[in-house]
C-alpha positions in Angstrom: 3.0 7.7 24.8 0.2 5.9 26.5 -2.2 7.2 23.8 0.1 5.9 21.1 0.4 2.5 22.8 -3.4 2.3 23.0 -3.7 3.2 19.3 -1.1 0.6 18.4 -2.9 -2.1 20.4 -6.2 -1.0 18.7 -4.6 -1.3 15.3 -3.3 -4.8 16.0 -6.8 -5.8 17.3 -8.3 -4.4 14.1 -5.8 -6.3 12.0 -6.8 -9.4 13.9 -10.5 -8.7 13.4 -10.1 -8.2 9.7 -8.0 -11.5 9.5 -5.0 -9.5 8.2 -2.7 -10.9 10.8 -3.9 -14.4 9.8 -3.1 -13.7 6.2 0.3 -12.3 7.2 1.0 -15.5 9.3 0.0 -17.7 6.3 2.4 -15.7 4.0 5.2 -16.4 6.6 4.4 -20.1 6.4 4.6 -19.9 2.6 8.1 -18.4 2.9 9.1 -21.1 5.2 7.7 -23.6 2.7 9.9 -22.0 0.0 12.9 -22.4 2.3 12.0 -26.0 3.0 11.9 -26.9 -0.7 15.1 -25.0 -1.6 17.6 -27.7 -2.2 20.5 -26.0 -0.5 21.6 -26.0 3.1 23.1 -22.5 3.4 20.2 -20.2 2.6 22.0 -17.0 3.6 21.5 -15.5 0.1 17.8 -16.7 -0.2 16.4 -15.2 3.0 17.1 -11.5 2.1 15.2 -12.1 -1.2 12.1 -13.4 0.6 12.3 -10.7 3.3 12.6 -8.0 0.6 9.4 -9.3 -1.1 7.5 -9.5 2.3 8.7 -6.1 3.7 7.8 -4.2 0.6 4.6 -5.8 -0.7 2.9 -6.8 2.6 3.5 -3.4 4.2 1.7 -1.7 1.3 -1.0 -4.3 1.2 -1.8 -4.3 4.9 -2.2 -0.5 5.2 -4.5 -0.6 2.2 -6.6 -3.5 3.5 -7.1 -2.0 7.0 -7.9 1.5 5.7 -10.5 0.2 3.1 -12.1 -1.9 5.9 -12.3 1.3 8.0 -13.8 3.2 5.1 -16.6 0.6 4.9 -17.3 0.9 8.6 -17.1 4.7 8.5 -14.3 4.8 11.0 -12.2 7.3 9.1 -15.0 9.9 9.2 -14.8 10.0 13.0 -11.1 11.0 12.9 -12.1 14.5 11.9 -13.6 15.0 15.4 -11.4 12.7 17.3 -8.7 13.8 19.8 -6.3 11.5 18.0 -3.7 13.4 16.0 -2.9 12.6 12.4 0.7 11.7 13.3 -0.5 9.2 15.9 -2.9 7.6 13.5 -0.4 7.3 10.7 2.4 6.0 13.0 0.1 3.5 14.8 -0.8 2.1 11.4 2.8 1.9 10.2 4.1 0.3 13.5 1.2 -2.2 13.5 2.5 -3.3 10.1 6.0 -3.3 11.3 5.0 -5.6 14.2 3.5 -8.0 11.7 6.7 -7.9 9.6 8.9 -8.5 12.7 6.8 -11.6 13.5 7.4 -12.9 9.9 11.2 -12.3 10.2 11.4 -14.1 13.5 9.5 -17.1 12.0 11.7 -17.2 8.9 15.0 -16.7 10.8 14.0 -19.2 13.5 13.2 -21.9 10.9 16.5 -21.1 9.0 18.6 -21.3 12.2 17.0 -24.6 13.3 16.7 -26.5 10.1 19.1 -24.8 7.6 22.3 -22.8 7.7 22.1 -19.1 7.8 24.8 -16.4 8.4 23.0 -13.1 8.7 23.2 -10.4 11.3 19.7 -10.8 12.9 19.6 -7.4 14.5 20.8 -5.8 11.3 18.1 -7.7 9.4 15.5 -6.5 12.0 16.6 -2.9 11.8 16.5 -3.0 8.0 13.0 -4.5 8.0 11.7 -1.9 10.3 12.9 0.9 8.1 11.8 -0.7 4.8 8.4 -1.7 6.2 7.9 1.9 7.6 8.7 3.5 4.2 6.4 1.1 2.3 3.6 1.5 4.8 3.7 5.2 3.9 3.6 4.2 0.2 0.5 2.2 1.1 -1.1 5.3 2.4 -0.4 7.2 -0.8 -2.0 4.4 -2.9 -5.1 4.4 -0.6 -5.5 8.1 -0.8 -5.5 8.0 -4.6 -7.7 4.9 -5.3 -11.5 4.4 -5.0 -11.5 0.7 -3.9 -9.2 -2.1 -2.8 -9.0 -3.6 -6.3 -7.7 -0.3 -7.7 -5.2 -0.1 -4.8 -4.0 -3.6 -5.6 -3.5 -2.6 -9.3 -1.4 0.4 -8.2 0.6 -1.8 -5.9 1.3 -4.3 -8.7 2.5 -1.5 -10.9 4.9 -0.4 -8.2 6.2 -3.9 -7.8 6.6 -4.4 -11.5 8.4 -1.1 -12.0 10.4 -0.8 -8.7 10.8 -4.2 -7.2 11.1 -6.8 -10.0 14.2 -5.1 -11.7 15.9 -5.0 -8.3 15.1 -8.7 -7.6 16.4 -9.7 -11.1 19.6 -7.7 -10.5 20.0 -9.2 -7.0 19.6 -12.7 -8.5 22.3 -12.0 -11.1 19.9 -11.9 -14.0 20.7 -8.3 -14.7 24.4 -7.7 -15.0 24.6 -4.4 -16.9 26.5 -1.8 -14.8 24.6 1.1 -16.3 21.3 -0.4 -15.2 22.8 -1.2 -11.8 23.7 2.5 -11.3 20.2 3.7 -12.5 18.6 1.4 -9.9 20.1 3.5 -7.1 17.5 6.1 -7.9 14.6 3.9 -6.6 13.9 3.1 -3.0 13.7 -0.6 -3.5 17.4 -0.7 -4.5 18.3 0.8 -1.1 16.0 -1.7 0.6 17.7 -4.6 -1.2 21.2 -3.4 -0.2 20.3 -3.0 3.5 19.0 -6.6 3.6 21.9 -8.0 1.6 24.4 -6.1 3.8 23.3 -8.3 6.8 25.3 -11.1 5.2 28.4 -8.9 5.2 30.9 -8.2 2.4 29.2 -5.1 1.0 31.1 -1.8 0.6 30.3 0.5 3.4 29.4 3.5 1.2 26.5 1.4 -0.3 25.2 0.7 3.1 25.4 4.3 4.3 23.9 5.6 1.0 21.0 3.2 1.3 20.4 4.0 5.0 20.4 7.7 4.5 18.3 7.4 1.3 15.5 5.5 3.1 15.6 7.7 6.2 15.3 10.9 4.2 12.7 9.4 1.8 10.6 8.2 4.8 10.7 11.6 6.4 9.6 13.3 3.2 6.9 10.7 2.5 5.6 10.9 6.1 5.2 14.7 5.6 3.3 14.1 2.3 1.0 11.5 3.9 0.4 13.7 7.0 -0.4 16.8 4.8 -2.8 14.9 2.6 -4.6 13.1 5.3 -7.2 15.8 6.0 -8.2 15.9 2.4 -8.6 12.1 2.4 -10.7 12.1 5.6 -12.9 14.9 4.3 -13.5 13.1 1.0 -14.4 9.9 2.9 -16.8 11.8 5.1 -18.7 13.1 2.0 -18.3 16.7 3.0 
């Protein structure tokens, strides 16, 4: 546990060094700016949309950014002979991202509570963000494993957003009303992410919440196993052996 705490602290320091935390803070300020210019007092329906975008895209982006910086510095090569386990390394990266996401949520929710009207279950929102950010941090690992540079990783992330996130956002905003499409969207993880965030405002059928929760938990476990299994191949490739 102490080892993991040290790793997590080191990851946060690394994110600070690479200015990734600064970028994350600036993105949070952008979301607050969006809320400021939204011409409605009750922003209960708006916050889950912004949190959805942040928890999915920023989680993937931050993992990719830190790992590509580490590749440039040759840090990943040392992991092959390090006493740090693969699980500790992966979890430390994911939870460092989650910490950043939590800070963003606190800033957004705090602004909304003070200057606007919001009726969301904060702890439900927090729990949802932790699960969503964890899953998408693992997605970020997969993209990093399979791309040569950060630009290629960004392109992969944009494809993911275009295919999996934008249809869900359009459906959530009421721009897609086809029931068949709505049912098809349950196949993808971003739909479950959206439902969990939306459920914090209340009024959703319980089966949808349970389905989404179980879906993301199982998907996260399976994806963690894939990330864990492929890590050695990635580290060996980066070491040039």
